[in-house]
Each structure stands twice: as structure tokens, then as C-alpha cells.
C-alpha positions in Angstrom: -182.2 238.7 -156.8 -180.1 240.5 -154.2 -177.4 243.2 -154.1 -174.6 243.6 -151.7 -172.8 246.5 -150.1 -169.6 246.1 -148.0 -169.3 248.6 -145.1 -166.8 249.6 -142.4 -167.8 251.0 -139.1 -167.0 250.8 -135.4 -163.7 249.0 -136.3 -165.5 246.2 -138.0 -166.5 245.1 -141.5 -170.2 244.7 -142.3 -172.3 243.3 -145.2 -175.6 244.9 -146.2 -177.9 242.9 -148.5 -180.6 244.6 -150.5 -183.5 243.3 -152.5 -183.0 244.3 -156.2 -186.8 244.5 -156.6 -187.6 246.9 -153.9 -184.1 248.2 -153.0 -184.9 247.6 -149.3 -182.4 246.3 -146.8 -183.0 242.6 -146.2 -180.1 241.8 -143.9 -177.1 243.4 -142.2 -174.4 241.5 -140.4 -170.9 241.8 -139.1 -167.9 240.0 -140.6 -164.9 238.4 -138.9 -162.5 239.9 -141.5 -159.7 242.3 -140.7 -160.2 244.2 -143.9 -162.6 242.5 -146.5 -161.0 242.6 -149.9 -163.7 241.3 -152.2 -166.8 239.1 -152.6 -168.3 236.7 -155.1 -171.9 235.5 -155.5 -172.5 231.8 -155.8 -174.2 230.7 -159.1 -177.4 230.0 -157.3 -177.5 233.6 -155.9 -178.2 232.1 -152.4 -174.6 232.0 -151.2 -171.9 234.6 -150.9 -168.1 234.2 -150.5 -166.0 237.0 -148.9 -162.2 237.0 -148.6 -159.9 239.0 -146.4 -157.1 241.4 -147.3 -153.9 240.3 -149.1 -152.0 239.4 -145.9 -154.7 236.9 -144.7 -155.4 233.7 -146.5 -159.1 233.4 -145.3 -162.3 232.8 -147.2 -165.8 232.9 -145.7 -169.0 231.5 -147.3 -172.3 233.0 -146.0 -176.0 232.4 -146.7 -178.2 235.4 -147.2 -179.5 235.2 -143.6 -176.0 235.9 -142.3 -175.1 232.3 -141.4 -171.5 231.4 -142.0 -171.6 228.1 -143.9 -167.9 227.4 -143.8 -164.5 229.0 -143.5 -161.4 228.2 -145.6 -157.9 229.1 -144.6 -154.6 228.0 -146.1 -151.7 228.0 -143.6 -148.3 228.2 -145.2 -144.9 229.4 -143.9 -145.0 232.1 -146.6 -148.4 233.3 -147.7 -149.5 236.6 -149.0 -153.2 235.8 -149.1 -155.9 235.8 -151.7 -155.9 238.1 -154.7 -159.0 236.8 -156.7 -161.8 234.3 -156.3 -164.1 232.7 -158.9 -167.0 230.4 -158.3 -167.6 227.7 -161.0 -170.9 227.8 -162.8 -171.9 224.4 -161.5 -171.3 225.7 -157.9 -169.0 222.8 -156.9 -165.7 224.6 -156.9 -164.2 227.8 -155.8 -160.9 228.9 -157.5 -158.7 230.9 -155.3 -155.8 232.9 -156.9 -152.9 234.0 -154.6 -150.1 236.5 -154.8 -147.6 233.6 -154.7 -148.7 232.1 -158.1 -150.7 229.3 -156.4 -154.3 228.5 -157.5 -156.4 226.5 -155.1 -159.6 224.6 -156.0 -161.8 224.3 -153.0 -164.7 221.7 -153.2 -167.9 223.4 -152.0 -169.4 220.0 -151.1 -166.8 218.6 -148.7 -165.1 222.0 -148.1 -161.6 220.6 -148.8 -158.9 221.6 -151.3 -159.5 219.5 -154.4 -156.4 220.6 -156.2 -153.5 223.0 -156.1 -152.5 224.4 -159.5 -149.3 226.3 -160.2 -147.7 227.3 -163.5 -144.4 225.4 -163.9 -141.2 227.2 -164.8 -140.7 224.8 -167.7 -143.5 223.6 -170.1 -143.2 220.9 -172.7 -144.6 221.9 -176.1 -145.0 218.2 -176.9 -147.5 217.7 -174.1 -149.3 221.1 -174.1 -150.8 223.1 -176.9 -148.5 226.1 -176.9 -149.5 229.0 -179.2 -147.3 232.0 -179.7 -148.5 235.1 -181.6 -146.2 236.1 -184.4 -146.1 238.9 -187.0 -144.5 238.0 -190.3 -143.0 240.9 -192.2 -143.4 241.5 -195.9 -141.0 239.3 -197.9 -139.1 239.9 -201.1 -135.8 241.5 -202.3 -137.3 244.3 -204.4 -139.8 247.0 -203.5 -142.4 245.5 -205.9 -142.1 242.0 -204.4 -142.5 243.4 -200.9 -145.6 245.3 -201.9 -147.1 242.2 -203.5 -146.4 240.0 -200.4 -148.9 239.8 -197.6 -147.6 240.1 -194.0 -149.1 237.4 -191.8 -150.5 237.7 -188.3 -151.1 234.3 -186.8 -150.4 231.9 -184.0 -147.4 229.7 -184.3 -147.4 226.2 -182.6 -144.4 225.9 -180.4 -143.5 222.2 -180.0 -140.2 222.6 -178.2 -139.5 220.0 -175.5 -138.9 222.7 -172.9 -140.4 226.2 -173.0 -139.2 228.5 -170.2 -142.0 230.5 -168.5 -140.3 233.8 -167.7 -141.9 235.2 -164.6 -141.5 238.9 -163.8 -139.2 239.1 -160.7 -138.4 241.8 -158.2 -135.4 243.8 -159.7 -132.8 245.0 -157.3 -130.5 247.9 -158.1 -127.3 248.4 -156.0 -125.5 251.7 -156.0 -122.0 251.8 -154.7 -121.0 254.5 -152.3 -118.5 257.3 -153.2 -114.8 257.3 -152.4 -115.2 259.0 -149.1 -117.8 256.5 -148.0 -116.8 253.5 -150.1 -118.3 251.0 -147.7 -121.9 252.1 -148.1 -124.3 250.4 -150.5 -127.7 251.8 -151.4 -130.2 249.2 -152.5 -133.3 250.1 -154.4 -136.1 247.6 -155.2 -138.4 247.9 -158.2 -141.5 245.9 -157.7 -144.2 245.2 -160.2 -147.6 246.8 -159.6 -149.2 243.3 -159.4 -147.8 239.9 -158.7 -149.3 236.4 -158.8 -152.7 235.2 -160.1 -154.9 238.2 -160.8 -157.8 236.8 -162.8 -159.5 233.4 -163.0 -162.4 232.5 -165.3 -164.4 229.3 -165.7 -165.7 227.8 -168.9 -169.5 227.5 -169.2 -169.4 223.8 -168.3 -166.9 224.1 -165.4 -164.5 221.8 -167.1 -161.8 224.4 -167.9 -160.2 227.3 -166.2 -158.5 230.3 -167.9 -155.8 231.9 -165.7 -153.9 235.2 -165.9 -150.8 235.7 -163.7 -149.5 239.2 -163.5 -145.9 237.9 -163.6 -146.7 236.5 -167.0 -148.7 239.5 -168.3 -148.8 238.3 -172.0 -149.8 234.7 -171.3 -153.1 233.0 -170.6 -153.0 229.4 -169.4 -156.0 227.1 -169.9 -156.3 224.3 -167.4 -158.3 221.0 -167.5 -160.1 220.6 -164.2 -160.4 216.8 -164.6 -156.7 216.1 -164.6 -155.5 219.3 -163.0 -153.2 219.9 -165.9 -152.5 222.6 -168.5 -154.3 222.1 -171.8 -153.1 225.1 -173.7 -151.0 228.3 -173.4 -151.7 231.4 -175.4 -148.7 233.8 -175.6 -149.5 237.3 -177.1 -147.1 239.9 -178.3 -148.7 242.5 -175.9 -150.0 242.2 -172.3 -153.4 240.6 -171.9 -156.1 243.2 -171.2 -159.2 241.0 -171.3 -160.4 237.4 -171.8 -163.8 235.8 -171.7 -165.4 232.4 -172.3 -168.3 231.8 -174.7 -171.5 231.3 -172.6 -172.3 228.0 -174.4 -169.2 226.7 -176.1 -165.6 225.8 -175.1 -164.3 228.9 -176.8 -162.0 231.6 -175.3 -161.6 235.1 -176.6 -158.5 237.0 -175.5 -157.7 240.7 -176.2 -154.4 242.5 -175.9 -155.5 246.1 -176.3 -155.1 246.2 -180.1 -157.2 245.9 -183.2 -157.2 242.1 -183.2 -158.5 239.3 -181.0 -157.2 235.8 -180.2 -159.6 232.8 -180.1 -158.9 229.4 -178.7 -160.8 226.2 -179.2 -159.8 222.6 -178.8 -159.1 222.4 -182.5 -156.6 225.3 -182.4 -156.1 229.0 -182.0 -156.6 231.9 -184.4 -156.1 235.6 -184.7 -159.2 237.6 -185.6 -158.4 240.9 -187.3 -161.1 243.5 -186.6 -162.6 245.4 -189.6 -161.0 248.8 -190.4 -164.3 250.6 -189.5 -164.1 249.1 -186.0 -161.4 251.4 -184.7 -161.4 250.0 -181.2 -158.3 249.0 -179.2 -160.0 246.3 -177.2 -159.5 246.5 -173.4 -162.8 244.8 -172.4 -165.0 242.1 -173.9 -168.3 240.5 -173.1 -170.6 237.9 -174.8 -174.4 238.3 -175.2 -176.4 235.7 -173.2 -177.1 233.7 -176.4 -173.4 233.8 -177.5 -174.2 235.4 -180.9 -172.7 238.8 -180.3 -169.5 240.0 -178.7 -169.0 243.4 -177.1 -165.6 245.0 -177.9 -164.9 248.0 -175.7 -162.1 250.6 -175.2 -162.0 253.6 -172.8 -163.8 255.9 -175.2 -165.6 253.8 -177.8 -167.0 250.3 -178.4 -168.5 248.1 -181.1 -170.5 244.9 -181.3 -169.0 242.0 -183.3 -170.6 238.9 -184.8 -168.6 235.7 -185.6 -169.4 234.2 -188.9 
């Protein structure tokens, strides 16, 4: 196995590759990038993809000896470049998330774009599994009836014909000038910290893709790679902090920073309430390699969970 270190020197980007057994430098080569933004190892550990900064839509795939195997570039009239890249476990596809909400699937074999995915502004609940997290308050007219009732925390299936996907937009404030200078207008823009596709994760069998768009911070969309369509949508009441696929099953766990988790499978979606003794506001998750245990972590504490 090998490790990588990105460097900058003499007005150029460089990659240093180290052996994880001896920690000795095995290769060092220059990159054609303007400002390398990130890298991703291929599932075989023998290939490495590197992408340029957010104003360039370029991706480079290298072998460990420094040979550039291929370059991918999307040329559009308006393009803000790549924001995240994820290599499928089978090694056939690279998923490229952009600032403009586009998600490209690049076929590693023929080096061509195999599909372009984009969350539509309107989704049909009749065609897509749409799950919305809801909190049901205690019911009853008297105090005793309310105490005896149990509030529900669950996913509600939304079967509306058209569900609007409300993307976060750039808000513009306009301040009118004073009487002396009534013709002047001061415009102030409020921009979100992140915009577009920020995280993409593959299922273990490379058949599905879970996508988080920063402009829809409380929603995770699940895509079927075979038909390039949305299979399911999970809408939380809070912003999504973490999501992770099971290493052997088609099962997705989503955390919104609270004391509960959301779980999606083909059969449906459920809310998993954490035990009281597990006082963790989950911001990060990770499965064990065998899929029997789930790490639930916050900034200051963590616990290990087991699904029964």
C-alpha cells in the first residue's frame, strides 16, 4: 500500500508517493494543475485521480509511476469546476460533483461521460420513494391524555404528484439611498458557504449513489446507476451531517447531528432512536469492515452501535 502527499514548490504542484511499509519515498512527479484541490485513490490502489481547483473542470488519472493515464475535462459556457470526486468500488466509474449541481459519471474503461445526473426542481412522489422526517406531538385534550399518548418520530411517505425541491439561492439585499442621494442603491449579496454537490458515496456493489447537495442541506438523494434516475429521497428536519453505506448490504445510514439516525433500504426508511445512555449528537459515522458495528461520533465523544 502507498500514501500520498501533495506539495507546492517552484510555482508548480507536485505529488510525493510513499510506501506505507517503509515510509520511504517511491516516486515524485510534477502535476499540470493550476492549484490541485483534492485526490482520490482507485479501488485497486494502483491508480490515483487528482482534480484542479474550483474554477477548472479538469481531472487527471495517474499510475503510481507518474504516468498520466487519461485527462477528463468538461467544457461548458458556465462552469465552476469540480467540488468532490468518488471512485466506484468496482473501479468502472468516477462520480464528479460540481458547484453547479451537476453530477457526472465518467467511465474509466472508455474514458467518456456515461451519464449526467442533476436533481430536478420538481420530483414526483408517485415515481420516487420520498420520505420526510416528521415529529408527531402528544395528542389529547386533557393533561392526562397527553401524558398517556406517545409522540411519534418517523418517516412519512410523500406521494404528491409534484414535490418542489427548494434549492438555497443567493439572496440579494437592496438598500435605497437617502433623500440627498436618492438615486444611489447599495446591493449586498449573501452567499451560502457551500453550493452544489458536496458529497457523493457509492454503495458496496456500485449500483447506487447517495448524493448530498449543499443547496439542499437536509436532503439525501439516492440514485440508481442502471437507469440514471432517482430511487429515493430522504428529507430530514435538520441538515445532514453524515451518511454512509453498509459495506455489504444496500443500506444507507444518515445522521443529522442529533440523537437519532435514519436508515434507508429498498423496503422502506426508518428512524432509529439512540439509547439514552448513548449521549452522542452524531456528526460522523463509520461501519466496521464486517458490517456488524457502527461508529457514532461527535466532536467530544463517541459510541459503538449494533443493529439488532
